[in-house]
All heavy atoms as an XYZ file, in Angstrom:
960
protein
N      20.676      1.514     13.381
C      19.547      2.082     14.108
C      19.230      3.467     13.582
O      20.111      4.212     13.190
C      19.873      2.174     15.606
C      19.907      0.841     16.323
C      18.524      0.278     16.547
O      17.537      1.001     16.486
N      18.455     -1.021     16.772
N      17.963      3.795     13.588
C      17.492      5.118     13.193
C      16.559      5.624     14.280
O      15.715      4.875     14.775
C      16.737      5.064     11.852
C      16.036      6.385     11.575
C      17.697      4.749     10.721
N      16.726      6.863     14.647
C      15.818      7.510     15.582
C      14.978      8.518     14.795
O      15.508      9.288     13.998
C      16.582      8.222     16.701
C      17.315      7.288     17.648
C      18.594      6.736     17.035
O      19.362      7.464     16.437
N      18.794      5.430     17.185
N      13.681      8.505     15.038
C      12.740      9.376     14.337
C      12.008     10.254     15.342
O      11.504      9.749     16.346
C      11.728      8.542     13.560
C      12.284      7.552     12.541
C      11.158      6.686     11.968
C      13.018      8.267     11.429
N      11.943     11.542     15.037
C      11.258     12.477     15.922
C      10.309     13.323     15.087
O      10.745     14.067     14.201
C      12.253     13.380     16.668
C      11.483     14.372     17.550
C      13.219     12.547     17.490
N       9.008     13.206     15.398
C       8.007     13.990     14.684
C       7.807     15.334     15.368
O       7.999     15.475     16.577
C       6.650     13.278     14.657
C       6.640     11.907     14.022
C       6.680     10.801     15.055
O       7.175     11.064     16.169
O       6.219      9.687     14.764
N       7.366     16.300     14.574
C       6.972     17.603     15.111
C       5.976     18.231     14.148
O       5.803     17.748     13.020
C       8.197     18.518     15.285
O       8.830     18.738     14.040
N       5.322     19.288     14.619
C       4.426     20.035     13.748
C       2.953     19.794     13.979
O       2.112     20.430     13.338
N       2.617     18.883     14.878
C       1.210     18.655     15.153
C       0.599     19.821     15.907
O       1.292     20.743     16.350
N      -0.720     19.780     16.061
C      -1.397     20.848     16.787
C      -2.882     20.841     16.534
O      -3.435     19.864     16.015
N      -3.509     21.943     16.916
C      -4.953     22.116     16.752
C      -5.198     23.083     15.600
O      -4.597     24.170     15.556
C      -5.544     22.666     18.045
C      -7.018     23.076     18.025
C      -7.902     21.860     17.780
C      -7.392     23.770     19.335
N      -6.074     22.697     14.702
C      -6.381     23.529     13.550
C      -7.863     23.408     13.232
O      -8.470     22.361     13.512
C      -5.510     23.120     12.339
C      -5.823     21.711     11.890
C      -5.629     24.108     11.200
N      -8.428     24.429     12.649
C      -9.827     24.367     12.246
C      -9.968     23.605     10.928
O      -9.028     23.547     10.123
C     -10.387     25.779     12.083
C     -10.597     26.518     13.402
C     -11.340     27.824     13.213
O     -11.254     28.461     12.167
N     -12.074     28.240     14.235
N     -11.141     23.068     10.722
C     -11.425     22.380      9.463
C     -11.156     23.318      8.288
O     -11.483     24.506      8.340
C     -12.865     21.898      9.436
N     -10.508     22.762      7.260
C     -10.118     23.557      6.109
C      -8.726     24.131      6.196
O      -8.196     24.649      5.206
N      -8.133     24.051      7.371
C      -6.799     24.595      7.574
C      -5.702     23.631      7.152
O      -5.966     22.557      6.592
N      -4.454     24.039      7.436
C      -3.289     23.269      7.022
C      -2.304     23.098      8.176
O      -2.242     23.942      9.080
C      -2.570     23.982      5.868
O      -3.400     24.095      4.739
N      -1.562     22.029      8.106
C      -0.444     21.783      9.007
C       0.648     21.086      8.210
O       0.362     20.371      7.242
C      -0.839     20.880     10.178
C      -1.634     21.466     11.344
C      -2.041     20.348     12.293
C      -0.846     22.536     12.074
N       1.885     21.257      8.645
C       2.984     20.504      8.064
C       3.699     19.746      9.163
O       4.217     20.357     10.102
C       3.980     21.397      7.329
C       5.007     20.572      6.565
C       5.966     21.402      5.739
N       7.044     21.956      6.533
C       8.234     22.300      6.032
N       8.470     22.148      4.733
N       9.160     22.818      6.805
N       3.694     18.441      9.037
C       4.424     17.592      9.969
C       5.832     17.355      9.448
O       6.047     17.230      8.242
C       3.717     16.252     10.142
C       2.252     16.294     10.575
C       1.732     14.872     10.778
C       2.065     17.122     11.821
N       6.768     17.274     10.367
C       8.146     16.961     10.033
C       8.577     15.719     10.791
O       8.099     15.467     11.909
C       9.074     18.121     10.401
O       8.737     19.296      9.700
N       9.479     14.979     10.204
C      10.057     13.815     10.871
C      11.555     13.876     10.645
O      12.026     13.713      9.512
C       9.471     12.530     10.317
S      10.156     11.036     11.059
N      12.277     14.134     11.709
C      13.734     14.228     11.642
C      14.340     12.877     11.990
O      13.976     12.266     12.995
C      14.235     15.291     12.599
N      15.265     12.434     11.161
C      15.889     11.133     11.347
C      17.355     11.293     11.705
O      18.045     12.164     11.184
C      15.760     10.301     10.083
N      17.826     10.445     12.579
C      19.250     10.408     12.914
C      19.689      8.956     12.948
O      18.891      8.052     13.170
C      19.510     11.070     14.269
O      18.798     10.417     15.294
N      20.975      8.742     12.726
C      21.482      7.384     12.711
C      22.078      7.042     11.364
O      22.930      7.757     10.867
N      21.595      6.008     10.742
C      22.145      5.538      9.479
C      21.756      6.452      8.329
O      20.908      7.330      8.462
C      21.661      4.116      9.214
C      22.094      3.136     10.295
C      21.468      1.768     10.142
N      22.087      1.002      9.070
C      21.763     -0.250      8.805
N      20.829     -0.865      9.498
N      22.360     -0.896      7.822
N      22.341      6.242      7.186
C      22.156      7.096      6.030
C      20.686      7.197      5.663
O      20.050      6.224      5.262
C      22.945      6.561      4.829
O      24.311      6.418      5.206
C      22.820      7.512      3.654
N      20.158      8.398      5.800
C      18.732      8.630      5.600
C      18.285      8.286      4.203
O      17.184      7.764      3.989
C      18.451     10.098      5.927
C      17.028     10.513      5.730
C      16.042     10.087      6.600
C      16.673     11.343      4.679
C      14.731     10.482      6.436
C      15.363     11.745      4.505
C      14.392     11.314      5.385
N      19.116      8.551      3.212
C      18.695      8.364      1.828
C      18.465      6.901      1.473
O      17.897      6.608      0.439
C      19.720      8.976      0.877
O      20.983      8.397      1.078
N      18.877      5.974      2.325
C      18.678      4.548      2.048
C      17.361      4.009      2.604
O      17.143      2.801      2.607
C      19.822      3.736      2.666
C      21.127      3.961      1.931
O      21.141      4.463      0.814
N      22.228      3.597      2.564
N      16.517      4.904      3.075
C      15.291      4.484      3.734
C      14.052      4.884      2.937
O      13.959      6.001      2.435
C      15.169      5.109      5.120
C      16.076      4.491      6.137
C      17.392      4.886      6.251
C      15.609      3.501      6.985
C      18.232      4.305      7.181
C      16.432      2.916      7.930
C      17.744      3.321      8.019
O      18.571      2.753      8.940
N      13.083      3.980      2.852
C      11.729      4.351      2.489
C      11.057      4.880      3.755
O      11.311      4.385      4.853
C      10.964      3.149      1.960
N      10.224      5.898      3.594
C       9.603      6.547      4.750
C       8.091      6.563      4.593
O       7.580      6.614      3.464
C      10.114      7.986      4.882
C      11.617      8.143      4.845
S      12.454      7.339      6.222
C      11.883      8.331      7.600
N       7.417      6.553      5.723
C       5.964      6.573      5.657
C       5.346      7.328      6.812
O       5.982      7.544      7.848
N       4.103      7.737      6.603
C       3.288      8.344      7.653
C       2.066      7.464      7.884
O       1.428      7.014      6.924
C       2.823      9.742      7.257
C       3.897     10.783      7.289
C       4.613     11.258      6.228
C       4.367     11.484      8.441
N       5.513     12.211      6.652
C       5.376     12.370      8.008
C       4.047     11.466      9.796
C       6.068     13.219      8.880
C       4.726     12.302     10.664
C       5.722     13.171     10.204
N       1.773      7.247      9.154
C       0.588      6.519      9.573
C      -0.148      7.373     10.604
O       0.426      8.324     11.146
C       0.974      5.169     10.192
C       1.520      4.192      9.194
C       2.825      4.315      8.720
C       0.741      3.156      8.721
C       3.338      3.428      7.788
C       1.244      2.253      7.795
C       2.542      2.393      7.333
N      -1.385      7.017     10.888
C      -2.131      7.725     11.925
C      -3.030      6.750     12.681
O      -3.430      5.713     12.156
C      -2.948      8.865     11.328
C      -4.073      8.424     10.412
C      -4.707      9.639      9.740
N      -5.823      9.264      8.865
C      -6.452     10.105      8.067
N      -6.087     11.396      8.021
N      -7.459      9.692      7.312
N      -3.327      7.147     13.901
C      -4.193      6.328     14.743
C      -5.141      7.228     15.509
O      -4.701      8.054     16.328
C      -3.363      5.474     15.700
C      -4.176      4.461     16.475
C      -3.309      3.430     17.152
O      -2.104      3.596     17.317
N      -3.906      2.313     17.526
N      -6.423      7.058     15.235
C      -7.464      7.795     15.940
C      -7.892      6.997     17.160
O      -7.711      5.778     17.211
C      -8.643      8.039     15.020
N      -8.480      7.636     18.156
C      -8.915      6.926     19.367
C      -9.853      5.780     19.032
O     -10.814      5.940     18.278
C      -9.626      8.012     20.177
C      -9.001      9.281     19.721
C      -8.702      9.091     18.265
N      -9.546      4.618     19.573
C     -10.398      3.459     19.365
C     -10.260      2.792     18.018
O     -11.000      1.852     17.713
N      -9.330      3.257     17.197
C      -9.154      2.684     15.865
C      -7.741      2.141     15.701
O      -6.836      2.488     16.451
C      -9.446      3.733     14.795
C     -10.885      4.205     14.773
C     -11.143      5.103     13.581
C     -12.598      5.513     13.500
N     -12.870      6.370     12.319
N      -7.575      1.311     14.691
C      -6.261      0.772     14.400
C      -5.411      1.808     13.659
O      -5.930      2.716     13.008
C      -6.393     -0.495     13.543
C      -7.079     -1.638     14.260
C      -7.079     -2.912     13.436
O      -6.708     -2.859     12.256
O      -7.465     -3.958     13.995
N      -4.106      1.634     13.782
C      -3.197      2.508     13.050
C      -3.363      2.256     11.547
O      -3.404      1.115     11.105
C      -1.757      2.249     13.489
C      -0.769      3.302     13.027
C       0.587      3.116     13.680
N       0.512      3.231     15.141
C       1.574      3.277     15.939
N       2.792      3.227     15.402
N       1.429      3.351     17.232
N      -3.437      3.342     10.776
C      -3.676      3.192      9.355
C      -2.647      3.962      8.523
O      -2.093      4.970      8.957
C      -5.087      3.689      8.994
C      -5.313      5.168      9.203
C      -6.689      5.635      8.726
O      -7.522      4.790      8.320
O      -6.924      6.858      8.739
N      -2.454      3.481      7.323
C      -1.524      4.091      6.389
C      -2.053      5.434      5.898
O      -3.249      5.577      5.628
C      -1.320      3.146      5.200
C      -0.592      3.753      4.057
C       0.781      3.940      4.105
C      -1.272      4.150      2.910
C       1.464      4.500      3.041
C      -0.606      4.708      1.846
C       0.761      4.885      1.904
N      -1.142      6.402      5.754
C      -1.502      7.716      5.220
C      -0.762      7.979      3.911
O      -1.372      8.254      2.888
C      -1.182      8.828      6.234
C      -1.444     10.204      5.626
C      -1.996      8.644      7.510
N       0.569      7.904      3.961
C       1.366      8.221      2.775
C       2.745      7.613      2.920
O       3.207      7.374      4.033
C       1.479      9.735      2.587
N       3.406      7.387      1.775
C       4.742      6.815      1.798
C       5.566      7.381      0.650
O       5.017      7.823     -0.373
C       4.673      5.295      1.697
N       6.885      7.329      0.827
C       7.798      7.816     -0.198
C       9.035      6.935     -0.224
O       9.563      6.574      0.822
C       8.159      9.302      0.062
C       8.978      9.881     -1.092
C       8.872      9.485      1.400
C       9.077     11.406     -1.037
N       9.450      6.560     -1.413
C      10.666      5.766     -1.554
C      11.885      6.674     -1.447
O      11.762      7.898     -1.425
C      10.679      5.063     -2.901
O      10.868      6.012     -3.941
N      13.065      6.056     -1.394
C      14.237      6.921     -1.284
C      14.481      7.730     -2.564
O      15.168      8.741     -2.523
C      15.469      6.143     -0.808
C      16.210      5.330     -1.825
C      16.662      5.709     -3.058
C      16.673      3.996     -1.650
N      17.339      4.696     -3.662
C      17.371      3.629     -2.816
C      16.570      3.071     -0.620
C      17.940      2.378     -2.996
C      17.154      1.826     -0.789
C      17.824      1.488     -1.954
N      13.918      7.285     -3.684
C      14.075      8.035     -4.928
C      12.930      9.008     -5.175
O      12.896      9.664     -6.221
C      14.206      7.077     -6.102
O      13.071      6.249     -6.186
N      11.976      9.073     -4.219
C      10.923     10.083     -4.319
C       9.601      9.619     -4.887
O       8.701     10.440     -5.090
N       9.438      8.332     -5.130
C       8.138      7.825     -5.581
C       7.175      7.837     -4.398
O       7.533      7.402     -3.303
C       8.270      6.404     -6.151
C       6.910      5.857     -6.548
C       9.228      6.393     -7.336
N       5.975      8.339     -4.622
C       5.028      8.498     -3.520
C       3.784      7.639     -3.709
O       3.460      7.211     -4.819
C       4.596      9.970     -3.382
O       3.999     10.396     -4.618
C       5.788     10.854     -3.064
N       3.090      7.424     -2.603
C       1.837      6.672     -2.617
C       0.982      7.192     -1.477
O       1.499      7.475     -0.396
C       2.109      5.177     -2.450
C       0.886      4.326     -2.653
C       0.465      3.975     -3.931
C       0.128      3.893     -1.577
C      -0.669      3.212     -4.131
C      -0.999      3.134     -1.763
C      -1.397      2.790     -3.038
O      -2.524      2.038     -3.225
N      -0.336      7.329     -1.714
C      -1.231      7.908     -0.724
C      -2.449      7.033     -0.489
O      -2.932      6.358     -1.399
C      -1.725      9.280     -1.197
C      -0.626     10.299     -1.361
C       0.019     10.478     -2.585
C      -0.236     11.092     -0.288
C       1.029     11.415     -2.729
C       0.773     12.038     -0.428
C       1.402     12.182     -1.651
O       2.401     13.111     -1.782
N      -2.959      7.109      0.723
C      -4.260      6.524      0.992
C      -5.321      7.335      0.255
O      -5.183      8.556      0.089
C      -4.535      6.537      2.498
N      -6.390      6.666     -0.163
C      -7.442      7.358     -0.903
C      -8.043      8.509     -0.097
O      -8.440      9.532     -0.666
C      -8.540      6.372     -1.280
C      -8.109      5.409     -2.377
O      -7.108      5.685     -3.060
O      -8.780      4.375     -2.544
N      -8.086      8.349      1.206
C      -8.738      9.346      2.063
C      -7.980     10.674      2.108
O      -8.553     11.697      2.490
C      -8.899      8.801      3.476
O      -7.637      8.453      4.015
N      -6.709     10.669      1.725
C      -5.914     11.900      1.797
C      -5.405     12.351      0.438
O      -4.816     13.437      0.325
C      -4.724     11.750      2.775
C      -5.211     11.265      4.132
C      -3.658     10.812      2.210
N      -5.631     11.561     -0.583
C      -5.116     11.873     -1.914
C      -5.665     13.217     -2.387
O      -6.862     13.484     -2.284
C      -5.511     10.763     -2.887
C      -4.661     10.668     -4.120
C      -5.037      9.437     -4.929
C      -4.729      8.156     -4.196
N      -5.030      6.945     -4.986
N      -4.776     14.070     -2.871
C      -5.170     15.397     -3.322
C      -5.157     16.449     -2.240
O      -5.243     17.648     -2.527
N      -5.055     16.036     -0.986
C      -5.018     16.988      0.134
C      -3.672     16.975      0.843
O      -3.220     18.007      1.342
C      -6.113     16.654      1.155
C      -7.516     16.712      0.601
C      -8.565     16.563      1.714
N      -8.483     15.286      2.389
C      -8.308     15.129      3.712
N      -8.194     16.195      4.476
N      -8.274     13.925      4.240
N      -3.048     15.808      0.938
C      -1.776     15.657      1.643
C      -0.646     15.442      0.630
O      -0.855     14.818     -0.423
C      -1.811     14.460      2.580
C      -2.707     14.597      3.781
C      -3.613     15.638      3.909
C      -2.652     13.658      4.797
C      -4.434     15.757      5.020
C      -3.467     13.752      5.914
C      -4.367     14.802      6.019
N       0.534     15.923      0.990
C       1.713     15.726      0.157
C       2.880     15.293      1.027
O       3.212     15.980      2.006
C       2.092     17.016     -0.587
O       0.988     17.453     -1.389
C       3.299     16.769     -1.491
N       3.476     14.181      0.663
C       4.663     13.698      1.367
C       5.897     14.092      0.561
O       5.885     14.064     -0.673
C       4.592     12.167      1.581
C       5.716     11.693      2.501
C       4.599     11.419      0.257
C       5.575     10.232      2.929
N       6.943     14.478      1.264
C       8.187     14.857      0.588
C       9.355     14.566      1.520
O       9.164     14.300      2.707
C       8.164     16.337      0.200
O       8.055     17.164      1.354
N      10.552     14.634      0.958
C      11.735     14.369      1.775
C      12.876     15.283      1.328
O      12.963     15.653      0.165
C      12.152     12.913      1.682
C      12.598     12.431      0.312
C      12.737     10.909      0.274
N      13.742     10.449      1.233
C      13.762      9.202      1.704
N      12.854      8.321      1.331
N      14.718      8.833      2.551
N      13.723     15.603      2.294
C      14.936     16.374      2.033
C      16.092     15.545      2.593
O      16.370     15.602      3.798
C      14.853     17.746      2.707
C      16.027     18.643      2.356
O      17.090     18.106      1.994
O      15.878     19.860      2.457
N      16.728     14.781      1.748
C      17.776     13.871      2.215
C      18.964     14.634      2.807
O      19.644     14.130      3.699
C      18.234     12.959      1.081
C      17.193     11.918      0.722
O      16.280     11.626      1.503
N      17.299     11.373     -0.476
N      19.212     15.836      2.325
C      20.333     16.623      2.852
C      20.083     17.035      4.298
O      21.030     17.217      5.068
C      20.555     17.850      1.990
N      18.814     17.159      4.675
C      18.464     17.558      6.045
C      18.019     16.371      6.883
O      17.608     16.550      8.036
C      17.346     18.600      6.020
C      17.754     19.923      5.387
C      16.603     20.923      5.454
C      17.030     22.265      4.869
N      15.919     23.255      4.917
N      18.050     15.177      6.316
C      17.597     13.981      7.044
C      16.189     14.169      7.605
O      15.895     13.739      8.731
C      18.560     13.635      8.182
C      19.815     12.955      7.687
O      20.014     12.808      6.480
N      20.665     12.551      8.601
N      15.343     14.771      6.815
C      13.999     15.084      7.282
C      12.991     14.785      6.181
O      13.287     14.988      4.993
C      13.901     16.569      7.677
O      14.883     16.847      8.690
C      12.528     16.902      8.237
N      11.823     14.292      6.574
C      10.750     14.212      5.609
C       9.494     14.826      6.204
O       9.422     15.065      7.422
C      10.577     12.815      5.038
C       9.853     11.823      5.891
C       8.638     11.306      5.449
C      10.374     11.357      7.076
C       7.972     10.369      6.197
C       9.708     10.414      7.822
C       8.501      9.913      7.382
N       8.541     15.108      5.327
C       7.447     15.989      5.679
C       6.106     15.413      5.230
O       6.040     14.610      4.305
C       7.629     17.354      5.000
C       8.974     17.985      5.251
C      10.018     17.818      4.358
C       9.195     18.748      6.397
C      11.258     18.395      4.595
C      10.434     19.330      6.635
C      11.459     19.146      5.733
O      12.691     19.720      5.968
N       5.068     15.895      5.883
C       3.710     15.641      5.424
C       2.969     16.968      5.457
O       2.653     17.468      6.538
C       3.007     14.607      6.305
C       1.621     14.199      5.816
C       1.730     13.399      4.509
C       0.892     13.368      6.869
N       2.742     17.533      4.285
C       1.956     18.745      4.175
C       0.489     18.352      4.100
O       0.099     17.600      3.201
C       2.360     19.532      2.923
C       1.542     20.784      2.694
C       1.775     21.840      3.761
O       2.909     22.101      4.145
N       0.695     22.461      4.238
N      -0.304     18.862      5.032
C      -1.707     18.494      5.117
C      -2.559     19.738      4.888
O      -2.497     20.683      5.677
C      -2.011     17.884      6.484
C      -1.112     16.701      6.831
S      -1.573     15.885      8.376
C      -1.226     17.187      9.546
N      -3.313     19.726      3.806
C      -4.203     20.840      3.463
C      -5.656     20.386      3.514
O      -5.944     19.188      3.505
C      -3.872     21.356      2.067
C      -2.453     21.889      1.951
O      -1.901     22.415      2.916
N      -1.864     21.760      0.790
N      -6.548     21.341      3.551
C      -7.985     21.050      3.565
C      -8.320     20.007      4.634
O      -9.035     19.042      4.366
C      -8.442     20.560      2.184
O      -8.151     21.519      1.191
N      -7.821     20.227      5.807
C      -8.000     19.253      6.882
C      -9.459     19.125      7.283
O     -10.231     20.102      7.265
C      -7.142     19.642      8.080
C      -5.655     19.295      7.922
C      -4.804     20.096      8.903
C      -5.430     17.805      8.104
N      -9.809     17.896      7.671
C     -11.171     17.565      8.075
C     -11.140     17.030      9.501
O     -10.112     16.487      9.946
C     -11.737     16.490      7.145
C     -11.713     16.842      5.679
C     -12.179     15.662      4.840
C     -12.140     15.982      3.349
N     -12.596     14.826      2.526
N     -12.250     17.118     10.210
C     -12.285     16.556     11.575
C     -11.891     15.076     11.612
O     -11.263     14.636     12.586
C     -13.738     16.763     11.993
C     -14.162     17.983     11.242
C     -13.477     17.872      9.909
N     -12.210     14.341     10.571
C     -11.849     12.922     10.550
C     -10.358     12.675     10.361
O      -9.899     11.536     10.433
C     -12.648     12.174      9.475
C     -12.600     12.794      8.098
C     -13.811     13.689      7.834
O     -14.211     14.468      8.728
O     -14.331     13.609      6.702
N      -9.576     13.727     10.122
C      -8.127     13.595     10.075
C      -7.513     13.636     11.478
O      -6.303     13.427     11.631
C      -7.508     14.720      9.238
C      -7.888     14.637      7.773
O      -7.895     13.521      7.223
O      -8.179     15.699      7.187
N      -8.324     13.904     12.479
C      -7.841     13.952     13.856
C      -7.274     12.599     14.269
O      -7.944     11.572     14.154
C      -8.964     14.360     14.811
O      -9.366     15.705     14.505
C      -8.514     14.274     16.261
N      -6.029     12.594     14.724
C      -5.352     11.356     15.096
C      -3.958     11.684     15.619
O      -3.493     12.830     15.495
C      -5.228     10.417     13.898
N      -3.309     10.684     16.161
C      -1.873     10.771     16.393
C      -1.182     10.292     15.119
O      -1.496      9.213     14.609
C      -1.439      9.915     17.596
C       0.072      9.973     17.769
C      -2.142     10.388     18.868
N      -0.267     11.097     14.630
C       0.438     10.784     13.394
C       1.850     10.286     13.726
O       2.560     10.911     14.523
C       0.509     12.018     12.501
C      -0.790     12.294     11.791
C      -1.909     12.746     12.499
C      -0.931     12.077     10.423
C      -3.112     12.971     11.864
C      -2.129     12.309      9.768
C      -3.221     12.756     10.495
O      -4.422     12.977      9.856
N       2.218      9.184     13.072
C       3.512      8.547     13.304
C       4.305      8.502     12.000
O       3.740      8.180     10.937
C       3.328      7.120     13.790
C       2.614      6.984     15.101
C       1.225      6.882     15.157
C       3.323      6.952     16.304
C       0.560      6.751     16.362
C       2.664      6.813     17.508
C       1.286      6.716     17.533
O       0.638      6.587     18.734
N       5.594      8.769     12.084
C       6.453      8.521     10.935
C       7.178      7.197     11.139
O       7.358      6.738     12.276
C       7.432      9.663     10.711
S       8.631      9.955     12.023
N       7.573      6.601     10.038
C       8.205      5.289     10.077
C       9.245      5.187      8.972
O       9.143      5.871      7.949
C       7.148      4.195      9.920
N      10.226      4.306      9.193
C      11.314      4.139      8.238
C      11.576      2.661      7.988
O      11.507      1.843      8.908
C      12.582      4.800      8.779
N      11.899      2.355      6.730
C      12.245      0.991      6.339
C      13.572      1.041      5.594
O      13.692      1.737      4.576
C      11.169      0.402      5.456
N      14.545      0.287      6.086
C      15.888      0.377      5.527
C      16.036     -0.446      4.249
O      15.541     -1.575      4.164
C      16.918     -0.110      6.553
C      18.329     -0.065      6.028
C      18.979      1.152      5.864
C      19.008     -1.225      5.669
C      20.265      1.216      5.372
C      20.290     -1.171      5.180
C      20.916      0.049      5.042
O      22.191      0.100      4.543
N      16.712      0.139      3.261
C      17.116     -0.608      2.084
C      16.007     -0.938      1.111
O      16.152     -1.852      0.293
N      14.903     -0.187      1.171
C      13.776     -0.463      0.279
C      13.511      0.766     -0.579
O      13.260      1.845     -0.043
C      12.508     -0.809      1.085
C      11.344     -1.041      0.143
C      12.756     -2.029      1.959
N      13.553      0.605     -1.892
C      13.338      1.744     -2.767
C      11.966      1.676     -3.431
O      11.855      1.669     -4.662
C      14.440      1.857     -3.817
C      14.383      3.191     -4.541
O      13.809      4.156     -4.037
N      14.956      3.249     -5.724
N      10.942      1.618     -2.620
C       9.569      1.739     -3.111
C       8.706      2.209     -1.945
O       9.062      2.001     -0.780
C       9.048      0.409     -3.647
C       8.875     -0.689     -2.624
C       8.412     -1.981     -3.276
N       8.080     -2.981     -2.268
C       8.944     -3.772     -1.675
N      10.223     -3.688     -1.984
N       8.546     -4.655     -0.793
N       7.601      2.874     -2.223
C       6.731      3.303     -1.134
C       6.003      2.105     -0.525
O       5.511      1.246     -1.247
C       5.754      4.264     -1.817
C       5.773      3.878     -3.247
C       7.124      3.330     -3.544
N       5.959      2.038      0.791
C       5.418      0.885      1.508
C       4.150      1.273      2.253
O       4.112      2.295      2.934
C       6.450      0.368      2.505
C       7.803     -0.034      1.917
C       8.764     -0.379      3.029
C       7.648     -1.196      0.953
N       3.132      0.396      2.185
C       1.852      0.684      2.828
C       1.605     -0.088      4.115
O       0.720      0.261      4.891
C       0.712      0.367      1.859
C       0.587      1.283      0.688
C      -0.509      0.808     -0.227
N      -0.142     -0.401     -0.944
C      -0.982     -1.113     -1.668
N      -2.253     -0.758     -1.743
N      -0.569     -2.181     -2.311
N       2.354     -1.156      4.311
C       2.052     -2.031      5.436
C       2.804     -1.659      6.703
O       3.997     -1.365      6.680
N       2.097     -1.701      7.823
C       2.716     -1.434      9.112
C       3.927     -2.330      9.338
O       4.965     -1.884      9.822
C       1.708     -1.678     10.230
C       0.610     -0.650     10.447
C      -0.491     -1.229     11.327
C       1.170      0.598     11.083
N       3.768     -3.611      8.994
C       4.800     -4.591      9.284
C       6.037     -4.441      8.415
O       7.070     -5.057      8.683
C       4.225     -5.996      9.066
C       3.883     -6.271      7.634
N       2.740     -5.779      7.031
C       4.546     -6.951      6.674
C       2.726     -6.170      5.770
N       3.793     -6.875      5.518
N       5.964     -3.588      7.399
C       7.090     -3.406      6.487
C       8.108     -2.390      6.997
O       9.179     -2.255      6.417
C       6.578     -2.965      5.109
C       5.683     -4.009      4.440
C       5.178     -3.562      3.077
O       4.273     -2.687      3.032
O       5.680     -4.069      2.068
N       7.779     -1.696      8.067
C       8.651     -0.664      8.598
C       9.437     -1.156      9.805
O       8.929     -1.926     10.622
C       7.842      0.582      8.965
C       7.367      1.319      7.735
C       6.159      1.005      7.126
C       8.156      2.316      7.166
C       5.743      1.667      5.983
C       7.735      2.990      6.017
C       6.536      2.653      5.436
O       6.131      3.310      4.297
N      10.669     -0.673      9.893
C      11.578     -1.120     10.943
C      11.605     -0.181     12.146
O      11.873     -0.626     13.274
C      13.005     -1.221     10.382
C      13.079     -2.103      9.154
O      12.589     -3.250      9.223
O      13.606     -1.644      8.124
N      11.396      1.100     11.909
C      11.553      2.103     12.966
C      10.352      3.040     12.969
O       9.800      3.365     11.911
C      12.842      2.909     12.741
C      14.067      2.054     12.615
C      14.601      1.766     11.367
C      14.671      1.514     13.745
C      15.715      0.958     11.246
C      15.797      0.713     13.630
C      16.314      0.434     12.374
O      17.418     -0.361     12.259
N      10.015      3.500     14.179
C       8.855      4.370     14.366
C       9.201      5.548     15.259
O      10.014      5.420     16.197
C       7.710      3.579     14.999
C       7.159      2.540     14.082
C       7.632      1.273     13.879
C       6.026      2.682     13.233
N       6.865      0.626     12.948
C       5.869      1.467     12.531
C       5.120      3.713     12.980
C       4.850      1.254     11.601
C       4.104      3.501     12.071
C       3.972      2.285     11.389
N       8.552      6.676     14.972
C       8.640      7.816     15.866
C       7.647      7.680     17.008
O       6.876      6.712     17.074
N       7.639      8.674     17.884
C       6.792      8.616     19.074
C       5.385      9.141     18.829
O       4.495      8.947     19.662
C       7.449      9.401     20.220
C       7.215     10.911     20.184
C       7.980     11.631     19.083
O       8.816     11.058     18.397
N       7.670     12.918     18.913
N       5.188      9.811     17.717
C       3.866     10.320     17.364
C       3.672     11.782     17.712
O       4.268     12.291     18.664
N       2.817     12.434     16.936
C       2.450     13.818     17.203
C       0.947     13.963     16.984
O       0.399     13.436     16.014
C       3.251     14.793     16.312
O       2.956     16.139     16.680
C       2.946     14.608     14.833
N       0.291     14.676     17.881
C      -1.168     14.783     17.841
C      -1.592     15.847     16.839
O      -1.073     16.974     16.859
C      -1.709     15.138     19.228
C      -3.206     15.372     19.286
C      -4.006     14.091     19.098
O      -3.705     13.063     19.711
N      -5.036     14.142     18.254
N      -2.556     15.495     16.011
C      -3.211     16.444     15.112
C      -4.694     16.440     15.455
O      -5.332     15.389     15.447
C      -3.001     16.066     13.636
C      -3.867     16.939     12.736
C      -1.528     16.194     13.272
N      -5.223     17.616     15.768
C      -6.637     17.745     16.100
C      -7.261     18.777     15.175
O      -6.786     19.913     15.103
C      -6.828     18.172     17.562
O      -6.190     17.221     18.425
C      -8.308     18.250     17.912
N      -8.324     18.367     14.486
C      -9.018     19.253     13.556
C     -10.416     19.506     14.106
O     -11.207     18.577     14.266
C      -9.102     18.637     12.152
C      -9.738     19.632     11.183
C      -7.712     18.233     11.670
N     -10.694     20.757     14.398
C     -11.995     21.111     14.965
C     -12.959     21.492     13.845
O     -12.567     22.049     12.823
C     -11.850     22.260     15.944
O     -11.371     23.416     15.278
N     -14.233     21.209     14.084
C     -15.257     21.502     13.066
C     -15.817     22.900     13.228
O     -15.567     23.578     14.215
C     -16.363     20.471     13.150
O     -16.926     20.473     14.439
């Protein structure tokens, strides 16, 4: 079992930055592929970014060049640095973990564990 806790959400103006963190506890963190998803009101949860346990990354087109996913296996934490934020980035952001997979994963169904979510609001 893995427990995931997100933090770092908040209210920011368009063009600003936020860094989300996801702290993991439980099984060996380095054996997990990790991902970030988001869900805006009235919309389905969508893929944002993913990272394999060896550090290979993958991004949704909508965030490519603005967001950066990274991980610190020694701290059992991974991050989403969000720059040049836009109002359309407003959503609840969720981190997710998939055990024993060494590639970045885009599908919701590919993840085994989820955090509770953190709200990101970008004002225009």
